[in-house]
C-alpha positions as CSV (number, residue, x, y, z in Angstrom):
1,M,5.4,-18.6,18.1
2,N,6.3,-15.0,19.0
3,K,2.9,-13.3,19.6
4,H,4.3,-10.2,17.8
5,H,5.2,-12.3,14.7
6,L,4.1,-10.6,11.5
7,T,2.7,-12.1,8.4
8,K,4.8,-12.2,5.3
9,R,2.9,-9.1,4.0
10,L,3.3,-7.1,7.2
11,T,6.9,-8.1,7.5
12,A,7.5,-6.6,4.0
13,V,5.7,-3.4,5.0
14,A,7.7,-3.1,8.3
15,N,10.9,-3.6,6.5
16,F,10.4,-0.3,4.6
17,V,10.0,1.7,7.8
18,P,13.4,3.4,8.4
19,Q,15.5,2.8,11.6
20,G,14.5,5.4,14.2
21,A,11.4,6.6,12.3
22,R,8.5,8.2,14.1
23,L,5.7,6.1,12.7
24,A,1.9,6.5,12.2
25,D,0.2,3.3,11.2
26,I,-3.2,4.2,9.9
27,G,-5.9,1.5,10.0
28,S,-3.6,-0.3,12.4
29,D,-6.2,-3.0,13.6
30,H,-4.2,-5.0,16.1
31,A,-1.2,-2.5,16.0
32,M,1.0,-5.4,14.9
33,V,3.4,-3.3,12.9
34,P,4.0,-0.6,15.5
35,I,4.3,-3.3,18.3
36,N,6.8,-5.3,16.3
37,L,8.9,-2.3,15.3
38,V,9.0,-0.9,18.9
39,A,9.5,-4.2,20.6
40,S,12.5,-5.0,18.2
41,G,14.1,-1.6,18.9
42,K,13.9,-0.4,15.3
43,I,11.7,2.6,16.3
44,D,11.0,4.3,19.6
45,Y,7.6,5.9,19.0
46,A,4.4,5.2,17.0
47,V,0.8,6.2,16.6
48,A,-1.7,3.5,15.8
49,G,-4.8,5.1,14.3
50,E,-8.2,3.4,13.9
51,V,-11.5,4.9,12.8
52,I,-13.7,1.9,14.1
53,T,-14.1,1.2,17.8
54,G,-13.7,-2.6,17.5
55,P,-10.2,-2.5,15.9
56,F,-9.3,0.5,18.1
57,S,-10.1,-1.5,21.3
58,R,-8.1,-4.5,19.9
59,A,-5.1,-2.2,19.2
60,Q,-5.3,-0.7,22.7
61,A,-5.4,-4.1,24.3
62,A,-2.5,-5.4,22.2
63,V,-0.3,-2.4,23.0
64,T,-1.1,-2.6,26.7
65,D,-0.5,-6.4,26.7
66,A,2.9,-5.8,25.0
67,G,3.8,-3.2,27.7
68,L,4.3,-0.5,25.1
69,A,1.6,2.0,26.1
70,T,4.2,4.8,26.7
71,Q,5.7,4.4,23.3
72,I,2.7,3.6,21.1
73,Q,-0.3,6.0,21.2
74,V,-3.5,4.3,20.0
75,R,-6.0,6.9,18.8
76,L,-9.6,6.7,17.5
77,A,-9.6,9.1,14.6
78,D,-10.4,9.3,10.9
79,G,-7.3,8.7,8.8
80,L,-4.4,11.1,9.2
81,A,-6.4,13.0,11.9
82,A,-4.8,10.5,14.3
83,I,-1.6,12.4,13.9
84,Q,-0.9,15.4,16.2
85,A,1.8,18.0,15.6
86,G,3.7,16.9,18.8
87,D,4.1,13.4,17.5
88,Q,6.6,14.6,14.9
89,I,5.6,11.8,12.6
90,D,8.0,11.3,9.6
91,T,6.8,7.9,8.3
92,V,3.2,6.9,7.5
93,V,2.1,3.3,6.9
94,I,-1.3,2.6,5.3
95,A,-1.7,-1.1,4.6
96,G,-4.5,-3.5,3.6
97,M,-7.1,-1.2,2.1
98,G,-8.2,-0.5,-1.4
99,G,-6.3,2.0,-3.5
100,I,-9.2,4.5,-3.7
101,L,-9.6,4.5,0.1
102,I,-5.8,5.0,0.6
103,R,-5.8,7.9,-1.9
104,D,-8.8,9.5,-0.1
105,I,-7.2,9.2,3.3
106,L,-4.0,10.8,2.0
107,A,-6.0,13.5,0.1
108,R,-8.1,14.4,3.2
109,G,-5.0,14.7,5.4
110,W,-2.6,16.3,2.9
111,R,-1.7,19.1,5.3
112,T,-0.3,16.5,7.7
113,L,1.9,15.1,4.9
114,K,3.9,18.3,4.6
115,T,6.4,17.1,7.2
116,V,6.3,13.4,6.3
117,K,9.4,12.0,4.7
118,R,8.2,8.5,3.7
119,L,4.9,6.8,2.8
120,V,4.7,3.0,2.9
121,L,1.5,2.0,1.2
122,E,0.0,-1.4,0.6
123,P,-3.2,-1.2,-1.5
124,N,-4.8,-4.6,-2.0
125,V,-6.4,-3.4,-5.2
126,Q,-6.3,-0.3,-7.4
127,E,-2.6,0.2,-7.1
128,D,-2.7,2.5,-10.2
129,V,-5.0,4.9,-8.3
130,V,-2.3,5.3,-5.6
131,R,0.5,5.8,-8.0
132,T,-1.4,8.4,-9.9
133,W,-2.2,10.4,-6.8
134,L,1.5,10.2,-5.6
135,A,2.7,11.6,-8.9
136,Q,0.2,14.4,-8.9
137,Q,1.3,15.4,-5.3
138,Q,5.0,15.3,-6.2
139,F,5.9,12.1,-4.4
140,T,8.5,9.9,-6.0
141,I,8.1,6.1,-5.8
142,V,11.5,5.1,-4.4
143,A,10.8,1.4,-4.0
144,E,8.2,-1.3,-4.6
145,S,7.7,-4.9,-3.6
146,I,5.4,-7.6,-4.7
147,L,4.6,-10.8,-2.8
148,R,2.2,-13.7,-2.7
149,E,0.6,-14.8,0.5
150,D,-2.7,-16.8,1.2
151,N,-3.6,-16.9,-2.5
152,H,-3.4,-13.1,-2.9
153,T,-0.8,-10.9,-4.5
154,Y,0.2,-7.8,-2.6
155,E,2.1,-4.8,-3.8
156,I,3.9,-2.3,-1.6
157,I,4.6,1.2,-2.8
158,V,7.2,3.3,-1.0
159,A,7.1,7.1,-1.8
160,E,9.0,10.2,-0.7
161,P,8.4,13.8,-1.4
162,S,10.1,15.3,-4.4
163,N,11.2,18.9,-5.1
164,Q,10.3,18.7,-8.7
165,P,7.4,17.4,-10.9
166,V,7.0,13.6,-10.9
167,N,5.9,12.1,-14.2
168,Y,5.3,8.4,-14.8
169,T,4.2,6.7,-18.1
170,T,0.9,4.9,-18.4
171,Q,2.8,1.7,-18.1
172,Q,4.6,2.7,-14.9
173,I,1.3,3.8,-13.3
174,K,-0.3,0.5,-14.1
175,F,2.5,-2.0,-13.5
176,G,4.8,0.0,-11.1
177,P,8.0,1.6,-12.2
178,H,10.3,-0.6,-10.0
179,L,8.2,-3.8,-10.3
180,M,8.1,-3.8,-14.1
181,Q,11.9,-3.3,-14.2
182,A,12.6,-6.0,-11.7
183,Q,10.3,-8.5,-13.4
184,S,10.1,-10.8,-10.3
185,P,8.5,-14.3,-10.7
186,V,5.5,-13.0,-8.6
187,F,5.1,-10.0,-10.9
188,Q,5.2,-12.2,-14.0
189,A,2.8,-14.7,-12.5
190,K,0.3,-11.9,-11.6
191,W,0.2,-10.4,-15.1
192,Q,0.3,-13.8,-16.9
193,H,-2.8,-14.8,-14.9
194,Q,-4.5,-11.5,-15.8
195,L,-3.6,-12.0,-19.5
196,L,-5.2,-15.5,-19.4
197,T,-8.3,-14.2,-17.6
198,N,-8.8,-11.5,-20.1
199,Q,-8.4,-14.0,-23.0
200,R,-11.1,-16.2,-21.5
201,I,-13.4,-13.2,-21.1
202,L,-12.8,-12.2,-24.7
203,A,-13.6,-15.7,-25.9
204,N,-16.9,-15.6,-24.0
205,L,-17.7,-12.1,-25.3
206,A,-17.2,-13.3,-28.8
207,Q,-20.2,-15.7,-28.3
208,A,-22.4,-13.0,-26.9
209,Q,-25.4,-11.7,-28.9
210,N,-24.9,-8.1,-28.0
211,V,-21.1,-7.7,-28.2
212,P,-19.9,-4.8,-25.9
213,Q,-17.3,-3.3,-28.2
214,A,-15.9,-0.9,-25.6
215,K,-15.2,-3.7,-23.1
216,I,-13.6,-5.8,-25.8
217,A,-11.4,-2.9,-26.8
218,A,-10.4,-2.2,-23.2
219,L,-9.4,-5.9,-22.6
220,E,-7.5,-6.0,-25.9
221,T,-5.6,-2.9,-24.9
222,E,-4.8,-4.2,-21.5
223,N,-3.6,-7.5,-23.1
224,Q,-1.3,-5.6,-25.4
225,Q,0.1,-3.6,-22.5
226,I,0.7,-6.8,-20.5
227,M,2.5,-8.5,-23.4
228,E,4.7,-5.5,-23.9
229,V,5.7,-5.4,-20.3
230,L,6.3,-9.1,-19.9
231,H,8.0,-9.7,-23.3
232,G,9.4,-6.3,-24.2
């Protein structure tokens, strides 16, 4: 196997990086995405940012081992602080973190984003938090992808800056504007599973002595939203 082979999830993330992009991969760990993209000739320059020394050292070793130390800068820094003005970064990848952490990284480094043309984000939970922040900061979601790997469902959100206000419905924030339109089998399976889970919880709550009405109402509302999206 090629040592730079990417998982299905990271392959999908890398596919959204434009040809010739100047990339910053934040939370890069083994720097697999930058190494793959530079080694394949899709991009010429990348920054791999890590805030923890262990992953930083692993990324450094991987980049050196790949012979790409002149094209991939590995930096120990918090979030977007890994990016320097001279890097001329136009594409940022943040993958494999919770949505709240991704939002906070973007919010703390918002000045850096003023010259960025594309964000490729892969929150492993709380996707709605990321979509809400993007809309508030006038980023349009231009593409989305959903995939299943190792018993986990992953969503990838690709966003670009907009010159005008960005407004999404509650449904679009929760389910993803492109995902709910495409209705892929993985998307349907994810929300069908959530629907069944909610129904089981509601059945259990109905037997409880102290019935939490607010929780029941929230679950019933979510179930209604799911059914509307899946069945129109």
